[in-house]
C-alpha positions as CSV (number, residue, x, y, z in Angstrom):
1,M,0.0,0.0,0.1
2,T,1.3,3.3,-0.8
3,T,1.4,6.2,2.1
4,A,0.8,9.7,0.5
5,P,3.2,11.9,0.9
6,A,3.5,13.9,3.8
7,M,1.8,17.8,3.7
8,L,4.4,20.4,4.2
9,S,2.6,23.4,4.8
10,T,-1.3,24.4,3.8
11,T,-0.1,28.1,2.0
12,L,-1.0,27.6,-1.0
13,R,-4.7,25.4,0.0
14,G,-7.2,26.8,-2.4
15,R,-4.9,28.4,-4.6
16,R,-5.6,27.6,-8.3
17,I,-1.9,26.7,-9.9
18,V,-2.1,25.9,-13.8
19,L,1.3,24.0,-15.4
20,A,2.1,25.1,-18.6
21,L,4.5,22.1,-19.0
22,D,5.2,18.8,-20.2
23,R,8.5,17.8,-19.0
24,R,8.6,16.8,-14.8
25,A,5.2,18.6,-14.7
26,E,4.0,15.3,-12.2
27,D,7.0,16.2,-10.1
28,L,6.4,20.2,-9.9
29,A,2.3,19.7,-9.1
30,A,3.5,16.9,-6.3
31,A,5.4,19.7,-4.4
32,L,3.1,22.2,-4.8
33,E,0.5,19.9,-3.8
34,R,2.3,18.9,-0.9
35,H,1.9,23.1,0.3
36,G,-2.1,22.5,-0.7
37,A,-2.1,23.3,-4.2
38,E,-4.9,22.6,-6.4
39,I,-3.0,21.8,-10.0
40,H,-4.5,22.0,-13.2
41,H,-2.4,20.7,-16.2
42,A,-2.1,22.8,-19.7
43,P,1.3,21.8,-21.0
44,A,1.2,24.4,-24.1
45,L,3.9,21.9,-26.0
46,S,4.7,18.6,-25.8
47,M,8.7,16.3,-25.9
48,I,9.7,14.6,-29.0
49,P,11.3,11.6,-27.7
50,H,14.3,11.2,-28.1
51,V,15.6,7.8,-28.4
52,D,13.8,7.5,-32.2
53,D,14.8,11.0,-33.2
54,P,16.5,10.5,-36.8
55,Q,17.7,14.1,-37.0
56,L,19.5,13.3,-33.6
57,L,20.9,10.3,-34.4
58,A,22.3,11.5,-37.6
59,T,24.2,14.2,-35.8
60,T,25.3,11.8,-34.0
61,R,26.9,10.1,-36.6
62,E,28.3,12.9,-38.0
63,L,30.5,13.7,-35.0
64,L,31.3,10.1,-34.7
65,A,33.0,10.9,-37.8
66,D,34.3,13.7,-37.2
67,P,34.8,14.5,-33.3
68,P,34.8,18.2,-32.2
69,S,37.3,19.9,-30.4
70,M,34.8,21.3,-28.0
71,L,32.0,20.5,-26.5
72,V,29.1,23.1,-24.8
73,V,26.4,21.5,-22.3
74,T,23.4,23.2,-21.5
75,T,21.2,20.9,-19.6
76,G,21.7,17.7,-17.7
77,V,18.3,16.1,-18.9
78,G,19.6,16.8,-22.8
79,L,22.9,15.3,-22.6
80,R,21.5,12.2,-20.6
81,G,18.6,11.7,-23.2
82,W,21.9,11.8,-26.3
83,F,23.7,9.2,-24.0
84,E,20.1,7.2,-24.0
85,A,19.8,7.6,-27.9
86,A,23.4,6.6,-28.5
87,E,22.6,4.0,-26.4
88,S,19.8,2.7,-28.3
89,A,21.7,3.0,-31.6
90,D,24.6,0.8,-30.1
91,V,27.2,3.7,-30.5
92,D,27.1,5.4,-26.9
93,E,31.2,4.0,-26.5
94,R,32.0,5.1,-30.0
95,L,30.7,8.6,-28.9
96,R,32.1,9.0,-25.4
97,E,35.7,7.9,-26.9
98,A,34.5,10.6,-29.9
99,L,34.1,13.4,-27.5
100,A,37.2,12.7,-25.0
101,G,39.5,14.5,-26.4
102,A,37.3,17.8,-26.6
103,S,37.1,20.6,-23.9
104,V,33.8,20.4,-22.4
105,I,31.8,23.9,-21.5
106,A,28.6,23.3,-19.0
107,R,25.9,25.1,-18.1
108,G,25.6,24.9,-14.7
109,P,26.4,22.4,-12.3
110,K,23.7,19.9,-13.4
111,A,25.2,19.9,-16.6
112,R,28.4,19.2,-14.9
113,G,27.4,16.9,-13.3
114,A,25.9,14.9,-16.5
115,A,29.2,15.3,-18.0
116,Q,30.4,13.7,-15.2
117,Q,28.6,10.8,-14.7
118,A,29.0,10.5,-18.9
119,G,32.8,9.6,-18.4
120,L,33.7,13.5,-19.2
121,A,36.0,16.0,-18.4
122,V,34.0,19.1,-17.5
123,D,36.9,22.0,-18.4
124,W,34.8,25.1,-17.6
125,V,31.4,25.4,-15.5
126,A,28.7,28.5,-15.4
127,E,27.9,28.7,-11.9
128,N,24.7,30.8,-12.3
129,G,23.6,28.2,-15.8
130,T,23.2,30.8,-18.0
131,S,24.1,30.7,-21.8
132,A,24.7,34.4,-21.3
133,E,28.0,32.9,-19.4
134,I,29.0,30.7,-21.9
135,A,29.0,33.3,-24.7
136,E,30.9,35.8,-22.5
137,H,34.0,33.2,-21.5
138,L,33.5,32.0,-25.1
139,S,34.3,36.0,-26.5
140,T,37.8,34.9,-24.4
141,L,38.6,32.1,-27.0
142,D,40.2,31.9,-30.0
143,L,37.3,29.7,-31.5
144,Q,38.7,30.4,-35.4
145,G,38.5,26.9,-37.4
146,V,37.4,25.2,-34.5
147,R,34.4,22.7,-34.5
148,V,32.3,23.1,-31.8
149,A,29.4,20.6,-31.2
150,V,26.3,22.1,-28.9
151,Q,23.6,20.4,-27.5
152,H,20.5,22.6,-27.3
153,H,17.5,22.6,-24.4
154,G,14.2,22.4,-26.4
155,S,13.9,25.0,-28.5
156,G,17.4,25.7,-28.8
157,A,16.4,29.1,-29.1
158,D,19.5,30.7,-27.0
159,G,21.4,32.5,-29.1
160,L,25.1,30.7,-29.0
161,D,25.2,29.2,-32.2
162,E,24.7,32.4,-33.3
163,H,27.2,33.4,-31.6
164,L,30.3,30.9,-31.6
165,A,29.3,31.3,-36.1
166,A,30.8,34.9,-35.5
167,L,33.3,33.8,-33.1
168,G,34.2,31.7,-36.4
169,A,33.6,27.9,-34.8
170,E,32.9,25.5,-36.9
171,V,29.5,25.1,-35.2
172,V,27.8,21.1,-34.8
173,N,24.0,21.5,-33.2
174,L,22.3,19.2,-31.3
175,T,18.8,19.6,-29.7
176,V,18.6,16.3,-27.8
177,Y,14.5,17.3,-27.5
178,R,12.4,19.2,-29.5
179,W,8.7,21.2,-29.1
180,G,5.8,20.0,-30.5
181,P,2.2,21.0,-30.6
182,P,0.6,20.6,-26.7
183,R,-1.4,17.3,-26.7
184,D,-4.2,19.0,-25.4
185,P,-4.9,22.0,-27.2
186,A,-8.5,22.1,-25.3
187,A,-7.2,22.2,-22.0
188,V,-5.0,25.1,-22.7
189,H,-8.0,26.9,-24.3
190,R,-9.4,26.3,-21.3
191,S,-6.6,27.2,-19.1
192,V,-6.1,30.9,-20.6
193,L,-10.1,31.3,-20.2
194,E,-10.1,30.9,-16.2
195,A,-6.9,32.7,-16.1
196,S,-8.8,35.8,-18.1
197,R,-12.3,35.2,-15.5
198,G,-10.2,35.5,-12.6
199,E,-10.6,31.9,-11.8
200,V,-6.4,30.9,-11.4
201,D,-4.1,31.8,-9.2
202,A,-1.1,31.3,-10.9
203,V,0.5,30.0,-14.1
204,L,3.7,28.4,-13.7
205,F,6.3,27.8,-16.8
206,T,9.0,25.9,-17.2
207,A,10.7,26.4,-21.0
208,A,9.7,29.7,-23.0
209,P,8.4,27.9,-26.1
210,G,5.7,26.7,-23.4
211,T,5.2,30.4,-22.1
212,E,5.0,31.8,-25.8
213,N,2.1,28.7,-26.8
214,W,0.4,29.4,-24.1
215,L,0.1,33.3,-24.4
216,Q,-0.6,32.9,-28.2
217,A,-3.4,30.7,-26.8
218,A,-4.6,33.8,-24.8
219,E,-4.2,35.9,-27.6
220,A,-5.8,33.8,-29.5
221,A,-8.7,33.6,-27.8
222,G,-8.9,37.3,-27.8
223,V,-8.5,37.4,-23.9
224,M,-5.2,38.8,-23.3
225,P,-6.9,42.4,-21.5
226,G,-8.5,40.3,-19.0
227,I,-5.2,38.1,-18.3
228,T,-3.0,41.5,-18.2
229,E,-5.3,43.3,-15.8
230,H,-5.5,40.2,-13.2
231,A,-2.0,40.0,-13.7
232,E,-1.2,43.9,-13.7
233,A,-3.9,43.9,-9.9
234,G,-1.9,41.1,-8.4
235,D,-4.7,38.3,-8.7
236,L,-2.9,36.4,-11.1
237,L,1.1,35.4,-10.3
238,F,2.7,34.3,-13.4
239,A,5.9,32.1,-11.8
240,A,8.8,31.5,-14.6
241,V,12.3,28.5,-13.6
242,G,14.3,31.4,-15.1
243,P,15.0,34.4,-16.9
244,L,14.7,32.7,-20.6
245,T,11.4,31.0,-20.0
246,A,10.0,34.6,-18.3
247,G,11.4,36.3,-21.9
248,P,7.7,35.8,-23.3
249,L,6.1,37.6,-20.5
250,V,8.6,40.1,-20.0
251,D,8.4,40.8,-24.0
252,R,4.4,42.2,-23.3
253,G,5.1,43.8,-20.4
254,L,3.9,41.2,-17.6
255,P,5.3,40.9,-14.6
256,A,7.0,37.8,-13.6
257,L,8.3,35.8,-10.2
258,L,11.3,33.9,-11.2
259,P,13.6,32.1,-8.3
260,E,16.6,32.8,-6.9
261,R,18.4,29.6,-9.3
262,S,17.0,28.4,-12.2
263,R,15.8,24.9,-10.5
264,M,12.2,23.3,-10.1
265,G,12.4,23.3,-6.3
266,A,13.4,27.1,-6.3
267,L,10.6,27.6,-8.5
268,V,8.0,25.6,-5.9
269,R,9.8,27.6,-3.1
270,A,9.6,31.0,-4.5
271,V,6.0,29.9,-4.8
272,V,5.4,29.3,-2.1
273,Q,6.8,32.0,-0.5
274,H,5.3,34.7,-2.3
275,Y,2.1,33.3,-1.3
276,T,3.4,33.2,2.9
277,S,4.3,37.1,1.9
278,D,0.5,37.1,0.8
279,V,-0.9,35.9,3.5
280,A,1.2,37.9,6.3
281,D,0.5,40.9,4.6
282,A,-2.9,40.7,3.6
283,P,-6.0,41.2,6.8
284,A,-8.2,38.0,7.0
285,D,-10.7,36.9,4.7
286,P,-13.2,34.7,6.2
287,A,-13.7,33.5,2.4
288,G,-10.4,32.0,2.3
289,P,-7.8,33.0,-0.7
290,R,-8.6,35.1,-3.9
291,G,-10.0,32.4,-6.9
292,G,-9.7,29.5,-4.3
293,N,-12.4,27.2,-3.9
294,P,-11.6,26.6,-0.3
295,S,-13.3,23.6,1.8
């Protein structure tokens, strides 16, 4: 018999939170539910599996034939996914050998850990986990004619390929997991309508393409004015795992809560802390939290 996880607090009791994400949605939902949240799933995109991705395997074979001098690892999950795909194609040992002589640049501790687990020595780490740090570091190197493989996350829209090309490098792009359309467009549509009517307390995002898709769904439904009104009034919280993910919100002038570190756990803590402060600052309300459904 499975025992339900213990409640950590009731801070989010009565709060309706929309998760506009696909990857690790269940983990994030479980963490928020331990603080009493009512979770609604409305992933605004889907993740295309990597194991049978012919594009990824073709690029991998290209690197086996002509190994890179440098590897940029942008996500731990992406690197592990790459090696899983290579293992599925029975070329993982050859891939490890091909990358053994490469200088490895990691975007944050998780990317470094995944590289080390794969048997790769890491030469430099962007401690704050941003692509901007990597770009700044790369600018200090002579990369003219250097073959650089870049393992991207999701959409791959981080500007590193263009930056490397401008520095004269030969860039090989590896997008290990790619984004596709939402599996349940009706859930996304329903979530934007509810947000515009003030029936949602928060919407959480973990990937910039998902943020953009959710906002585009709101625009297509003609409900952005209501969403903007609730967000600016503080009745609707937008929270993103990091600055890149929050970009589409910022572009539209919408406020966004960001954790101190771009991590799922930090995102949960930021949301809980936001509502802890909200409750502490607000007068007692016998009707319960705004937009909630108190029992």
